C-alpha positions in Angstrom: -23.4 -133.8 -20.5 -20.3 -134.8 -19.0 -17.0 -132.4 -19.2 -14.7 -133.3 -21.4 -11.7 -131.2 -20.3 -9.5 -132.5 -17.2 -9.8 -130.9 -14.1 -7.0 -128.2 -13.0 -5.9 -130.0 -10.3 -5.6 -133.4 -12.8 -3.4 -131.2 -15.1 -1.0 -130.2 -12.6 -0.4 -133.8 -11.3 0.1 -134.9 -15.1 2.6 -131.4 -16.0 4.4 -131.3 -12.7 7.8 -131.0 -13.5 7.9 -130.0 -16.8 8.1 -126.0 -16.6 11.3 -124.1 -17.6 10.8 -121.8 -15.1 11.6 -123.6 -10.7 8.3 -123.8 -9.2 8.4 -123.4 -5.4 5.5 -122.7 -2.8 6.1 -120.4 -0.3 6.9 -122.7 2.5 10.0 -123.9 0.9 12.8 -122.6 2.0 15.9 -121.1 -0.9 18.8 -123.5 -1.1 21.6 -122.0 0.1 23.9 -119.1 -1.5 26.6 -120.1 -3.6 30.3 -119.8 -2.2 30.5 -117.5 -5.3 27.5 -115.1 -4.5 28.5 -111.5 -3.5 27.9 -111.2 -0.1 26.6 -107.6 1.2 28.0 -107.7 4.5 31.5 -108.3 3.2 31.1 -104.7 1.3 30.4 -102.2 4.1 31.5 -99.3 1.2 28.0 -100.2 -0.5 26.2 -99.1 2.5 28.6 -96.4 3.2 28.3 -94.8 0.1 24.6 -94.6 0.6 24.7 -93.3 4.2 27.1 -90.4 2.6 24.6 -89.9 -0.1 21.9 -89.6 2.3 23.8 -87.0 4.8 25.0 -84.6 1.8 20.7 -84.6 0.6 20.2 -83.9 4.5 22.9 -81.3 4.8 22.1 -79.7 1.7 17.9 -79.6 2.7 19.2 -78.0 5.9 21.5 -75.6 4.6 18.6 -74.6 1.5 16.3 -74.1 5.0 18.9 -71.9 6.6 19.3 -69.7 3.5 16.0 -69.1 3.3 15.2 -68.5 6.4 18.2 -65.9 7.1 16.9 -64.2 3.6 13.5 -63.9 5.4 15.3 -62.4 8.3 17.5 -59.8 5.7 14.3 -58.8 3.5 12.2 -58.1 6.6 15.0 -56.1 8.4 16.0 -54.1 4.8 11.9 -53.6 3.9 10.6 -54.1 0.5 13.7 -53.3 -2.3 12.1 -51.6 -5.3 13.9 -52.0 -9.2 15.9 -49.4 -9.6 15.2 -47.7 -6.3 18.3 -46.3 -3.6 17.8 -49.4 -1.7 18.2 -51.4 -4.9 21.8 -50.0 -6.0 22.8 -49.8 -2.3 22.2 -54.0 -2.2 24.1 -54.3 -5.5 26.6 -52.6 -4.4 27.2 -54.5 -1.5 26.8 -57.6 -3.6 29.7 -56.7 -5.9 32.0 -55.5 -2.4 31.7 -59.6 -1.9 31.9 -60.5 -5.4 35.3 -59.2 -6.0 36.5 -58.1 -2.7 36.4 -61.7 -1.3 37.4 -63.9 -4.7 40.1 -61.6 -6.0 41.6 -62.1 -2.3 41.5 -66.2 -2.9 43.2 -66.0 -6.1 46.7 -63.7 -5.3 48.8 -66.6 -5.1 47.9 -67.0 -8.8 48.2 -63.1 -9.0 51.6 -63.0 -7.3 53.1 -65.6 -9.8 51.5 -64.1 -12.7 52.9 -60.3 -11.7 56.6 -61.6 -10.7 56.5 -63.9 -14.5 55.4 -60.5 -16.4 58.3 -58.5 -14.8 60.8 -61.1 -15.0 59.4 -64.1 -17.4 62.6 -65.8 -16.5 62.1 -65.8 -12.9 60.0 -68.7 -12.7 59.6 -71.7 -14.7 56.0 -72.7 -13.9 53.3 -72.5 -11.6 53.7 -74.8 -9.0 57.6 -74.4 -9.0 57.1 -71.0 -8.2 54.7 -71.3 -4.7 57.2 -74.4 -3.7 60.4 -72.0 -3.9 58.4 -68.5 -2.5 56.9 -70.9 0.4 60.2 -72.7 1.2 61.9 -69.3 1.4 59.0 -67.2 3.2 55.6 -69.7 4.3 52.3 -69.3 3.3 52.4 -65.8 4.5 54.8 -65.3 1.2 52.5 -67.2 -1.3 49.9 -64.4 -0.1 51.5 -61.5 -0.5 49.7 -59.1 -1.2 46.2 -59.9 0.1 45.5 -56.9 1.9 45.6 -54.5 -0.2 43.9 -56.9 -3.3 41.2 -57.5 -0.7 40.4 -53.4 -0.2 41.1 -52.5 -3.5 38.7 -54.6 -4.8 36.3 -54.5 -2.6 36.0 -50.9 -3.5 36.1 -51.6 -6.9 33.5 -54.4 -7.2 31.0 -52.3 -5.1 30.8 -49.6 -7.9 31.6 -51.3 -10.4 28.7 -53.7 -9.7 26.5 -50.5 -8.2 27.7 -48.2 -10.7 27.1 -50.8 -13.7 23.5 -51.5 -12.2 22.6 -47.4 -12.7 24.5 -47.0 -15.7 22.6 -49.7 -17.5 19.5 -48.3 -16.6 20.4 -44.6 -16.8 21.2 -45.2 -20.4 18.4 -47.4 -21.2 16.0 -44.5 -20.2 18.2 -42.5 -22.3 17.4 -44.3 -25.7 14.5 -45.6 -24.9 12.5 -48.9 -24.5 12.0 -49.6 -28.2 15.8 -48.6 -28.9 17.1 -50.6 -25.5 16.0 -53.8 -27.6 17.9 -53.0 -30.6 20.8 -51.7 -29.3 21.1 -53.3 -25.6 24.8 -54.6 -26.4 25.4 -50.5 -26.9 23.7 -50.0 -23.7 25.8 -52.9 -21.4 29.3 -51.5 -22.8 28.2 -47.8 -22.2 26.9 -48.6 -18.9 30.1 -50.5 -17.9 32.1 -48.2 -19.2 31.4 -45.5 -16.7 30.9 -47.5 -13.6 34.9 -49.2 -14.3 35.7 -45.7 -15.1 34.9 -44.6 -11.2 35.9 -47.6 -9.8 38.8 -47.6 -11.1 39.4 -44.3 -9.3 39.3 -46.3 -6.2 41.1 -48.9 -7.0 43.9 -47.0 -8.2 46.2 -46.4 -4.9 45.7 -50.1 -3.9 46.7 -51.7 -7.0 50.0 -49.6 -6.6 50.5 -50.9 -3.4 49.6 -54.7 -3.9 52.2 -54.6 -7.2 55.0 -53.2 -5.8 54.6 -55.8 -2.8 54.1 -58.6 -5.1 57.2 -57.3 -7.4 59.6 -56.8 -4.6 61.5 -59.0 -3.1 61.3 -58.7 -0.2 58.1 -56.6 -0.3 58.6 -53.2 0.3 55.8 -52.8 3.0 54.1 -55.6 5.1 51.1 -53.8 5.2 48.4 -52.0 2.8 48.8 -48.2 4.8 52.3 -48.9 5.1 52.4 -49.3 1.4 50.5 -46.3 0.8 52.8 -44.3 3.5 56.0 -45.1 2.0 54.9 -44.1 -1.5 53.1 -40.8 -0.7 56.7 -40.3 1.4 59.0 -41.0 -1.3 56.4 -39.5 -4.7 53.6 -37.8 -3.0 49.9 -38.8 -3.8 50.4 -38.9 -7.2 52.8 -41.7 -7.1 49.7 -44.1 -6.0 48.5 -42.8 -9.8 50.4 -43.2 -11.9 49.3 -46.2 -12.9 45.6 -44.8 -13.7 45.8 -44.2 -16.9 47.0 -48.0 -17.7 44.7 -49.1 -14.9 41.9 -47.7 -17.1 43.3 -49.0 -20.6 43.1 -52.5 -18.8 40.0 -52.3 -16.7 37.9 -50.5 -19.0 38.1 -53.0 -22.0 37.9 -55.9 -19.4 34.5 -54.4 -17.4 33.0 -53.7 -21.2 33.9 -57.2 -22.4 32.6 -59.0 -18.4 29.3 -57.1 -18.5 28.3 -57.0 -21.9 29.7 -60.9 -23.0 27.7 -61.9 -20.1 24.7 -60.4 -20.9 24.8 -61.8 -24.0 25.6 -64.8 -22.8 23.4 -65.6 -20.4 20.6 -64.8 -22.3 21.7 -67.4 -25.4 21.5 -70.0 -22.2 18.0 -68.7 -21.4 16.9 -68.7 -24.7 17.9 -72.7 -25.6 17.0 -73.7 -22.7 13.2 -75.1 -22.1 10.4 -72.9 -20.4 11.2 -69.7 -18.6 14.3 -68.3 -16.6 11.5 -68.0 -13.7 10.9 -71.7 -14.4 14.3 -72.5 -13.0 15.6 -72.5 -9.1 17.8 -70.5 -7.1 20.5 -73.5 -7.9 19.5 -73.1 -11.2 20.0 -69.8 -11.6 23.5 -68.7 -10.2 24.6 -72.2 -12.2 23.4 -70.2 -15.5 25.5 -66.8 -13.8 28.6 -69.0 -12.9 28.5 -70.2 -16.6 28.2 -67.0 -18.1 30.8 -65.4 -15.9 33.4 -68.0 -16.9 32.9 -68.0 -20.5 33.0 -64.1 -20.4 35.8 -64.2 -18.4 38.1 -66.2 -20.7 37.5 -63.7 -23.3 38.0 -60.3 -20.5 41.3 -62.1 -20.4 42.3 -62.3 -23.9 41.1 -58.7 -24.6 42.9 -57.3 -21.5 45.6 -58.6 -21.1 48.6 -56.4 -22.8 47.5 -53.8 -20.9 47.5 -56.0 -17.6 51.4 -56.6 -18.5 51.5 -52.8 -18.9 50.0 -51.5 -15.5 53.0 -54.6 -13.9 55.4 -53.4 -15.3 54.6 -49.4 -15.1 54.2 -49.8 -11.1 57.5 -52.2 -11.1 59.6 -50.2 -13.1 58.8 -46.4 -13.6 61.3 -44.2 -12.8 59.8 -41.0 -10.8 59.4 -37.8 -12.6 59.0 -39.9 -15.9 56.4 -39.1 -17.9 53.8 -42.1 -19.1 54.5 -41.8 -22.6 58.2 -42.0 -22.3 57.7 -44.7 -19.5 55.6 -46.7 -21.7 57.6 -46.3 -24.9 60.5 -47.9 -22.8 59.2 -51.1 -21.3 57.3 -51.9 -24.4 61.2 -51.7 -26.3 62.5 -53.4 -23.5 59.8 -56.3 -24.0 58.4 -56.4 -27.3 55.1 -57.5 -28.4 55.2 -61.4 -27.4 56.6 -59.6 -24.3 53.0 -58.2 -23.7 51.1 -61.6 -23.7 53.4 -63.0 -20.8 51.5 -65.4 -18.4 48.3 -65.5 -20.7 47.4 -68.9 -19.9 47.5 -68.9 -16.4 45.2 -65.5 -16.3 42.9 -67.0 -18.1 42.3 -69.3 -15.7 42.5 -66.9 -12.9 40.4 -64.6 -14.8 38.1 -67.4 -15.9 37.7 -68.8 -12.4 37.4 -65.3 -11.0 34.7 -64.0 -12.8 32.5 -67.3 -13.1 32.7 -66.9 -9.3 32.4 -63.3 -9.0 28.8 -63.4 -11.2 27.5 -66.5 -9.0 27.9 -64.7 -5.5 26.9 -61.6 -6.8 23.5 -63.2 -8.5 23.2 -65.3 -4.7 23.6 -62.5 -3.2 20.7 -60.8 -5.1 18.1 -63.6 -4.6 19.3 -63.3 -0.5 18.1 -59.9 -1.1 14.9 -61.2 -2.5 16.3 -59.4 -6.1 16.5 -61.2 -9.5 19.2 -62.3 -10.6 21.4 -60.6 -13.3 20.5 -61.2 -17.5 17.6 -63.5 -18.7 15.9 -64.8 -21.7 14.4 -62.2 -24.4 11.1 -60.5 -24.6 8.6 -63.3 -25.2 7.8 -62.2 -29.2 12.0 -62.7 -29.3 12.4 -65.8 -28.3 9.2 -67.1 -30.4 11.0 -65.5 -34.0 14.3 -67.1 -33.0 
């Protein structure tokens, strides 16, 4: 029986050119581009951006590789570090020195303006106006007035604070037992941080006294840290370096209690919200969580400790020789009133938020560098399942 359907070749000939879509054979050249069509060669920025992205990715990979290489060498040299051993606390102390010493020194220009505005709120109208005025009068060195006692003071304080916190947190956790620790862990964080800060401030106080006097006297009463210590002890004895200890405790202990307890809580909440476990996330993600938790904790720290910070600045700058602490505090409060206790708060929120976030990021990155787990984490599996 003959085939009643036409062959495919006949169909192609019959309906050629009827398709809505252009039919091109491979050997037919494409028509020339319209003059309105964008030409890639005229926009080199496209390729420049791609090149920049590729270079950034290569640099990032190289940096990670170098970090891992240096980390491996450091861990081999230090040997195995067991949690809560002497090596562990020593590593945490070094991490605290780096975290606090570097960050506080970096924000010296902010601290300078804050302290001067706390002592005299009419001295400057704003931060940029203040920096411009100081720079024109004293140069870049003037903008960083007080950096030396800041670096040494907060390096000592940071080491004792972070290393001490890890020690006292473990000490109080063992004291109450594992079951009670999970019930009352916030109280353990508060007690551990308060105990660590009580000791750390004894190391900080002499340097803080010199720093504040450098920053609030124009021109500065001393050019170097040792020169400042020598000047104070020559006029007032060693006690002159510690006359701000009580208000320093009043500022730093609530600050540190809020800093550590809120950080631990916020980080736990973040990991509880994220899918998976903390161990599922890499180094970069964990340190990003540390920075976020630290920044949020820093805002709370700034608010809680600001009135005491104002009093510390005022007492170090204006307390008369031989004047009792209570009498000096009463005199200063009478002069400035309750509203005066909040001078410079917006600046301090920005400064302390950034400072605290960077401190936790540096501290936890150093712990990773030494092969240790980062601070804080998700609650136990059974608690997370109930949440």
